[in-house]
N, C-alpha and C positions, 0 to 999 in steps of 0.2 A: 504494500500500500504506500502511495506517495501523498504528500501534502502539496497544496499550492496556496496562493495568497487569497486575500479577501477582495473587497470592493476598492480597487485602486482609485478610480476617479472620485467616488464619494469621500474616501479618506483624504485625498489631496485637497478637495474643496472644503469639506466641513471640519476636518481635524487640523489641516496644515494651512488653511486660509488662502489657497491658491485660486486664481481665476483661470478656468479652463474653457475658453470659448468653444461652443459646440461639443463640450464634454471631451475634447481632444487633449490627450496627455503627451502625444508623440513630440510636439515641439520642445518639450522640456529637455530632450536629449541633446539639443543643439547648443545649450549654454551651460556654463559651470554651475550657476545657481540652480538651474533646472535639474541637472544631474545630482546635485547635492540634495535637493528635495526628494528626488526619487530614492536615493540611498537611505535617507531618513525613513522613508516609507518602508523600504524593503528590509532594513536591518532586523527588526523584531521577528520577522518571518524566518530569515536565514539563521538567526540565533536559535529559534525554535527547532529548525531542521537539524542543526548541529546537536542540540541538546537531546532531541528524541532519536537521533541517529536514523532519521527517516529520509528516504528519497524525496526530492523536492522538484516541482515543476516551476520553472522561472519563466514568466511571460514577458514577451516584448510589449512595449507600451504603444502598440500600433493598432488598437481597435478602430480608431478613426482614420488611420493612415491609408485610405483608399481614395481614388480620384475625386468622387463627388464631394465628400466631406472635406478633403484637403483643399480643393479649389476654393471653398468658402473662406479658407484661411490664407489664400494667396499663393498656394503651392502649385508650381508647374510640374510636369512629368519628371524632369531631372532632379529637382529639389526634393520631390516626394520619394523618389527612389533612394536618394542619399539619406533621407530621414529614416526610412525602413532599415537601411544598412546600419546606420548609427545606433538605432534601437536594438538591433540584434547583437551588435558588438558590445553595447552596454550590458545587455543581459548576460553575455558570455563573461564579462568582467565580474558580475555579481556571483556567477556560478563557480568562480575559481576557488572559493573557500567552502564550498558545500559539496561533499561527496555524493555521488549518485544523483546529480542534478540533471534535469532535462530542460533544454532550451526550447520553449514553445513559441512559435511565431503566431501571434494573434491576428486574425482577419475578421473584421467586423462586417455587419450587413451593409449593403449599399444604401438602404433606407434607415428608418428608425428601428431601434432594437425592441420597441414596445408594440409598434403598429406595422402591419404588413404593407399597407399602401399599394403603390403600383408594383406589380410582380414582373420579374424577368422570366423568360424561358430558361431552361437549363443551359441551352447553348449561349444565350446572352450572358448568363452568370459566369460561365466558363471564360468567355472573352473578358468580362469585366474584372474578374479576380486574378487572372493569370499574372499580370505584371507585378502585383504586390507579392504574390506567393513566390514568384521567381526571384525577386529582390531579397526576400527573407531567406530563401533556400541558398542563394549564392553567398549570403552573409554567414551561413553556417548554422542555421537553426536545426534542431533534431526532428521537429515535426511542425505542422501548422494546425491550428484549430479555428474553425469558423464559429465565432462566439456570438450568442444571442441571435441566431438565425430564426426567422419567423415563419418560413414556409419551405416546403420540401424542394421545390425546383431550384431555389438559390443554393440549397445544400448540395443538390446533385451537381450543379455546375461547379461549385467550389471543390468538391471531391475530384471531379474530372480534371480540373485545372491542376490540382496538386499531383494527381497521377501523371499528367503529362510532363510536369516539371520534374517529377521523380522524388517527391518528399512525402512521408507518411502524413495522413490527415485524420483529424477527429472532428466530428460534427457536434456542436452544442446548441440545442434548441432552447429557446425561452418559451414558457407556457403561461397561460392565464390562470385565474383562480379556479377554473373548472378543469384544469389539467390538459386542455387542448392548446395547440399552437394559436397565435393570434390570427392565423389564416382560417381557423375553425377546424383544421384537421386534427385528429387524435394523435397523440405521441406515438402510440403503437403503429398506426398507419404510416406516419411520416418515416419512422425508422425502417419499416419494412420496404417502403417505396424507394428510399435512398439506397438501401442494400440491393434491391432488385435492379435498379437502374444503373448501378455502378459495379455490379459483380462483387458485392461485399468488400469494396475497396477501403472504406474507412477502418482505421484501427479500432474505433469504438465511437460511441455516442455519449454525450453528456447532457445534463439539464442544468440551466443556470438562469438567474434573474427571476426566481419565483420562490416563495416559501414552501418548505416541504409539505405543509398541509394543503397546498394547492395541487400537488401532483401525486401524493402517496396513493390515492385511490385509483390511479391509472395503472398501477402495477398489478395487473391481472396476470394469470398464468400464461406462459407462452415462451417460446424460444427467444423472442426478441428481447426479453429482460436480460438475457446473458450478454447482449450487445451494449448495455448501458455500462460505460466504463468510468463514469465520474459524476459527481454532484457538486455544484457550486450554487448554493441557495442564497436567497435574500435573508437579511435579518428580520425584515418587516413582513407582517401578514397582509399588508395593504395591497390592493390591486395596482396594476401599472398606472391606471388613470389617477388613482389617489396619490401615488408616489410622484407623478408628474406635477400634480397640483400642490404638493406639500412644500412648505417654505423651510422646514427644518429637516434634520436627519432622524429617521426612526431606526435606531440601532438595536431594537429588540432586547432579548435576554440571551446572552451567550450560552448559558447553561441549558436553557430550554431548547435552543436551537441544536445544541450538541445532542441532546436526548432525542430530538426528532431524527437526526441523522442515524443515531444508534438503532432506532426502530426501523429505519429503511433498509439497513444492510442485509438482513436475512432474505429480502425479496430480490436483491441485486447481486447475484453471485459473481458477476464480472467486474465489479467496481474496483478500480485501481487508484483513483485520484479523488481526494476530498479537499474542498476549499470553500470559499465564500464568494458572494457577489454584493450587490448594492447594500450599503449599510453595515457590512461586516468589516472587521479589522482583525488585528493579530489576536485580540482577546477571544474572538469567536473561533478562530482557527485553532488556538491552543485548547479551548474547551472541546472542540471536535476531535482533536488528536487524543485527548485524554479519555474521551468516551468511546472512541472507535478503533484506535490503532491496536488495542489488545483484544478486540472482539473477534 
């Protein structure tokens, strides 16, 4: 079992007081002050990994480092490629002191991570995500993860792009309070469709950006459950709409969240990675490690 971090962007904004236009953290790797802020964020997690002697997945800060989002920040193609490269190299630096670490290149959705909006075809998604995946792969990441994907066709395109580049991929879906993707498709159906359309190419599937109580009821019997390789839940039980409207951070209860994780594990025999998403920080991941690593 490996650990990973919590809610990077929410921690930087609400705990460290940083301004992240469009929720984009990747520009931070371009300055000394930005990299210092990122090290401050990461150090409690890396210390936990060393203490627990647990493998750790270190994400690149590239969730928003794709063409549509980066263009809003004034990035052209060359500068965006350089930012992805810098983010991967920064993650590699962090990994130097953590045994059994995995460098994970994060690829976010073309649209919003909460709302599906205009959908791409799988072919369009392949073309859209290939450049970022190629930049991360050339910079030496061990794998790429499509994080907070909201519909299956984008996930299929992401996986095909990773396969063409030659880097392992993980698909992480976000779900609503009813356990379905924002597109309305069930988690079960989305996992099986992506596997069917990509010849089971993903290394695994994850769930992120939802509270465990939103999706635990979706874990009905079936071989697809063995394909769930990780969970990165929100601290809050609020819906995405409520979180969008909230003015403050709902960081929930770390101990209660960890207990929710512990209850999930018997239903998920393939889980390899545990971490957090919006509202979580190193306190939550520590509690999760204490509740689950010996399970």
